[in-house]
C-alpha positions as CSV (number, residue, x, y, z in Angstrom):
1,M,-50.2,18.2,-64.6
2,E,-51.6,17.1,-61.3
3,Q,-50.7,13.5,-62.1
4,E,-47.1,14.4,-62.9
5,A,-46.8,16.3,-59.6
6,T,-48.2,13.3,-57.7
7,A,-45.9,10.9,-59.5
8,M,-42.9,13.2,-58.7
9,T,-43.9,13.3,-55.1
10,N,-44.2,9.5,-54.9
11,R,-40.7,9.2,-56.5
12,N,-39.2,11.6,-54.0
13,F,-40.9,9.8,-51.1
14,S,-39.5,6.5,-52.5
15,L,-36.1,7.9,-52.8
16,C,-36.2,9.2,-49.2
17,V,-37.3,5.8,-47.9
18,A,-34.5,4.2,-49.9
19,A,-32.0,6.6,-48.6
20,V,-33.1,6.0,-45.0
21,A,-33.0,2.3,-45.5
22,F,-29.5,2.6,-47.0
23,V,-28.2,4.6,-44.0
24,L,-29.7,2.1,-41.6
25,L,-28.1,-0.8,-43.5
26,I,-24.7,0.9,-43.4
27,F,-25.1,1.6,-39.7
28,C,-25.9,-2.1,-39.0
29,I,-23.0,-3.3,-41.1
30,V,-20.6,-0.9,-39.2
31,L,-22.1,-1.9,-35.8
32,F,-21.7,-5.6,-36.6
33,A,-18.2,-5.2,-37.9
34,T,-17.1,-3.4,-34.7
35,D,-19.1,-5.4,-32.3
36,R,-16.2,-7.7,-31.4
37,D,-14.0,-4.8,-30.5
38,S,-16.4,-2.5,-28.7
39,A,-18.1,-2.3,-25.4
40,Q,-21.7,-3.0,-24.5
41,N,-22.5,-0.4,-21.8
42,G,-24.7,-1.2,-18.8
43,V,-24.2,-2.9,-15.5
44,H,-25.1,-6.6,-15.5
45,P,-24.3,-9.7,-13.5
46,V,-21.4,-11.8,-14.6
47,W,-22.3,-15.0,-12.6
48,Q,-24.8,-16.2,-10.0
49,L,-22.9,-17.4,-7.0
50,P,-24.4,-17.2,-3.5
51,V,-22.0,-16.5,-0.6
52,S,-23.2,-19.5,1.4
53,G,-22.3,-21.7,-1.5
54,I,-18.6,-20.8,-1.5
55,S,-16.2,-23.1,0.3
56,Y,-13.0,-21.2,-0.1
57,I,-11.2,-18.6,-2.3
58,T,-7.6,-18.3,-3.3
59,I,-5.8,-15.2,-4.6
60,D,-2.5,-15.3,-6.5
61,N,-1.3,-11.7,-6.7
62,H,2.0,-11.7,-8.5
63,G,3.6,-14.4,-6.4
64,D,1.7,-13.5,-3.2
65,H,-0.7,-16.3,-2.3
66,L,-3.8,-15.9,-0.1
67,R,-6.5,-18.4,0.9
68,I,-9.8,-17.4,2.6
69,E,-12.0,-20.1,3.9
70,N,-15.7,-20.3,4.8
71,E,-15.7,-21.8,8.3
72,G,-19.5,-21.8,8.8
73,R,-20.6,-20.2,12.0
74,A,-17.0,-19.0,12.7
75,G,-17.3,-16.9,9.6
76,W,-14.6,-16.2,6.9
77,T,-11.0,-16.7,7.9
78,L,-7.6,-16.0,6.3
79,T,-5.8,-19.3,6.5
80,V,-2.8,-18.6,4.2
81,P,-0.7,-17.0,5.4
82,G,-1.9,-17.9,8.8
83,D,0.4,-15.8,10.9
84,I,-0.5,-12.2,10.1
85,P,-3.0,-9.8,11.8
86,Y,-5.5,-9.2,9.1
87,D,-8.5,-6.9,8.6
88,R,-11.6,-9.0,9.1
89,S,-13.8,-6.5,7.2
90,L,-11.7,-7.0,4.0
91,V,-12.0,-10.8,4.4
92,L,-15.7,-10.6,4.8
93,A,-16.1,-8.2,1.8
94,L,-14.3,-10.5,-0.6
95,P,-16.9,-13.3,-0.9
96,L,-19.7,-10.7,-1.0
97,T,-18.1,-8.8,-3.8
98,L,-17.5,-12.0,-5.8
99,A,-21.0,-13.4,-5.2
100,N,-22.5,-10.1,-6.5
101,L,-20.0,-9.5,-9.3
102,T,-21.2,-7.2,-12.0
103,A,-19.7,-5.7,-15.1
104,E,-20.0,-2.1,-16.2
105,N,-18.9,-2.9,-19.7
106,E,-18.4,-6.0,-21.8
107,F,-15.8,-6.3,-24.6
108,F,-15.7,-8.9,-27.3
109,A,-12.0,-9.0,-27.7
110,G,-9.6,-12.0,-27.3
111,S,-6.6,-11.4,-29.5
112,E,-3.0,-11.6,-28.1
113,A,-2.6,-7.8,-28.5
114,R,-5.8,-7.3,-26.5
115,T,-4.5,-9.7,-23.8
116,S,-1.4,-7.6,-23.3
117,E,-3.3,-4.3,-23.6
118,Y,-5.8,-5.3,-20.9
119,G,-3.1,-6.7,-18.6
120,F,-4.0,-10.4,-18.8
121,D,-0.5,-11.5,-19.6
122,D,0.3,-10.9,-15.9
123,P,-3.1,-10.9,-14.0
124,V,-4.2,-11.2,-10.4
125,E,-5.8,-14.7,-10.4
126,I,-8.7,-15.3,-8.1
127,R,-10.2,-18.8,-7.8
128,V,-13.6,-19.4,-6.2
129,Y,-14.3,-23.0,-5.1
130,P,-18.0,-23.7,-4.5
131,K,-19.2,-26.4,-2.1
132,T,-20.7,-28.1,-5.1
133,G,-20.0,-27.6,-8.8
134,M,-16.9,-26.4,-10.7
135,M,-14.3,-23.9,-9.7
136,Q,-14.8,-20.3,-11.0
137,K,-11.8,-18.3,-12.1
138,L,-11.5,-14.5,-12.3
139,L,-8.5,-12.7,-13.8
140,L,-7.9,-9.0,-12.9
141,G,-6.0,-7.2,-15.6
142,S,-4.7,-3.7,-15.8
143,V,-6.2,-0.4,-14.7
144,N,-7.2,2.1,-17.4
145,P,-5.1,5.3,-17.7
146,P,-7.6,7.5,-15.8
147,G,-7.4,5.0,-13.0
148,D,-11.1,4.6,-12.4
149,I,-11.8,1.2,-13.8
150,R,-10.0,-2.2,-14.1
151,Y,-10.3,-4.9,-16.8
152,F,-11.2,-8.4,-15.8
153,S,-12.1,-11.7,-17.4
154,I,-13.8,-15.0,-16.3
155,G,-12.4,-17.2,-19.0
156,D,-15.4,-16.9,-21.4
157,G,-13.5,-15.1,-24.1
158,K,-14.8,-11.7,-23.1
159,T,-13.3,-8.8,-21.2
160,Y,-15.3,-6.8,-18.7
161,T,-14.7,-3.7,-16.6
162,M,-15.4,-3.0,-12.9
163,D,-15.1,0.1,-10.8
164,I,-11.7,0.6,-9.2
165,T,-13.1,0.6,-5.7
166,K,-14.6,-2.8,-6.2
167,S,-11.3,-4.0,-7.8
168,N,-9.4,-2.9,-4.7
169,T,-11.7,-5.2,-2.6
170,L,-10.6,-8.1,-4.7
171,A,-6.9,-7.4,-5.4
172,L,-5.7,-8.4,-2.0
173,N,-2.2,-9.5,-0.9
174,S,-0.4,-10.2,2.3
175,L,0.3,-6.5,2.8
176,N,-2.9,-4.7,2.0
177,I,-5.0,-7.3,3.8
178,R,-3.4,-6.4,7.2
179,D,-5.2,-4.8,10.1
180,K,-4.4,-1.1,10.1
181,N,-5.0,-1.0,13.8
182,V,-1.4,-2.0,14.2
183,L,-1.2,-1.3,18.0
184,R,-4.3,-3.4,18.7
185,L,-6.1,-0.5,20.5
186,N,-9.7,-0.6,21.4
187,R,-11.2,1.3,18.5
188,T,-14.7,1.2,20.0
189,L,-13.5,4.0,22.3
190,R,-12.8,7.7,21.5
191,P,-9.1,8.6,21.1
192,D,-9.1,10.6,24.3
193,D,-10.5,7.5,26.2
194,I,-7.9,5.3,24.6
195,A,-5.2,7.7,25.6
196,A,-6.4,7.7,29.2
197,R,-5.7,3.9,29.2
198,I,-2.2,4.1,27.9
199,T,0.4,4.1,30.6
200,N,4.2,3.7,31.2
201,I,5.1,5.5,28.0
202,T,8.8,5.7,27.2
203,L,10.6,7.3,24.2
204,N,14.1,5.8,23.7
205,G,14.0,4.9,27.4
206,N,12.8,8.2,28.7
207,S,9.4,8.8,30.3
208,S,7.1,10.5,27.8
209,P,3.5,10.6,29.0
210,E,2.7,13.5,26.6
211,L,2.7,11.0,23.7
212,A,-0.5,9.2,24.8
213,G,-2.7,11.2,22.5
214,A,-0.6,10.6,19.5
215,I,-0.3,6.9,20.2
216,A,-4.1,6.6,20.6
217,R,-4.5,7.9,17.0
218,V,-1.9,5.7,15.4
219,T,-3.3,3.9,12.3
220,A,-1.3,2.5,9.4
221,Q,-1.8,4.6,6.4
222,E,-0.2,2.2,3.9
223,F,1.7,-1.1,4.3
224,L,4.9,-1.2,2.3
225,A,7.1,-4.2,2.9
226,V,8.2,-6.9,5.4
227,S,11.9,-6.4,4.9
228,G,14.5,-3.7,4.1
229,Y,14.2,-2.0,7.5
230,D,17.4,-0.1,7.0
231,E,16.0,1.6,3.9
232,F,13.2,3.2,6.0
233,G,15.4,4.2,9.0
234,L,14.1,1.3,11.1
235,E,17.3,-0.7,11.6
236,P,18.0,0.6,14.1
237,P,14.9,2.7,14.5
238,R,15.3,6.5,15.1
239,Y,12.8,6.2,18.0
240,T,11.5,3.4,20.1
241,I,8.2,4.0,21.9
242,V,7.2,1.4,24.6
243,F,3.9,1.7,26.4
244,T,1.3,-0.4,28.3
245,T,-2.4,-0.9,27.3
246,E,-5.1,-3.0,28.7
247,N,-4.0,-5.7,26.3
248,G,-0.3,-5.7,27.4
249,V,2.9,-4.0,26.5
250,R,3.3,-2.6,22.9
251,T,6.4,-1.3,21.1
252,L,6.3,1.1,18.2
253,Y,9.4,1.8,16.1
254,I,9.6,5.1,14.2
255,G,12.0,5.6,11.3
256,N,12.5,8.2,8.6
257,I,10.1,10.9,7.4
258,T,8.4,10.1,4.1
259,D,9.4,12.2,1.0
260,D,6.2,14.2,1.2
261,G,6.8,15.1,4.9
262,E,3.4,13.9,6.0
263,C,4.3,10.6,7.6
264,F,6.8,8.5,9.4
265,Y,7.9,5.0,8.3
266,A,7.1,2.7,11.2
267,A,6.9,-0.9,12.5
268,T,6.0,-2.8,15.6
269,A,7.6,-5.5,17.7
270,E,4.6,-7.7,17.2
271,D,4.7,-7.9,13.4
272,T,7.2,-7.7,10.6
273,A,5.3,-5.2,8.3
274,I,6.7,-1.8,7.6
275,F,4.0,0.9,7.2
276,T,3.5,4.7,7.3
277,V,1.8,6.6,10.1
278,S,0.7,10.2,10.3
279,R,3.1,12.7,12.0
280,R,0.2,14.2,13.8
281,G,1.1,14.3,17.5
282,F,4.7,13.3,16.7
283,E,5.8,16.6,15.3
284,S,8.4,17.0,18.1
285,L,10.2,13.9,17.0
């Protein structure tokens, strides 16, 4: 009787082991079958590329072409286009982001359907030219529906994801790379100190010293275009503000109010870009 019970226990144990082994086998088969269409989580480096080893970088952003060059002690410079006021912090951040590029997820998917799904049929193309060695290419695809990550590829048959903030550092064009200090004011000073240095203010030809505080706080919220002034109420402008700073005479053109009522469309005499500025201080206009 005792031998029969022992034999039954052994059989049950063997069955349990076999069942567990079967489940593990099925799991491995499913994992292997889906591996090429699933993500491997975890942040990991995509390439090893020191900043000092980069000669120059080009960005082709849907027909908009940029070139950023490493000029040694002079630092990183935007050379194409060469005639726009640009944000130096964005230019400096670009090679740093590329040199330390990491992926949050890794996808093994390369079909045509996936190419379209991830936005690689019309990508932002970034080329990194090292001082020695081969050029490296990065393709920025589409942003996922929640808007928090962007897909990218480096031409190795895999698709990766990166945080949208990091993506915004890379997806530069001749509008969003511009310096938001559109009036070339001394931003090392407090706004009140800047205002104290603004003189000879006129609004449509009339003296308007009360606008000094508002002018001192002018920063571009978003750059929109370099043409179509009439669409934004800037041809002719609704308001023309002329003033003098320690760096010379500046002219700010104010157009229509934006649809949300928060900003004005604006431009300057020194540049062609159309941008938005807060209505703060300009409420009387």
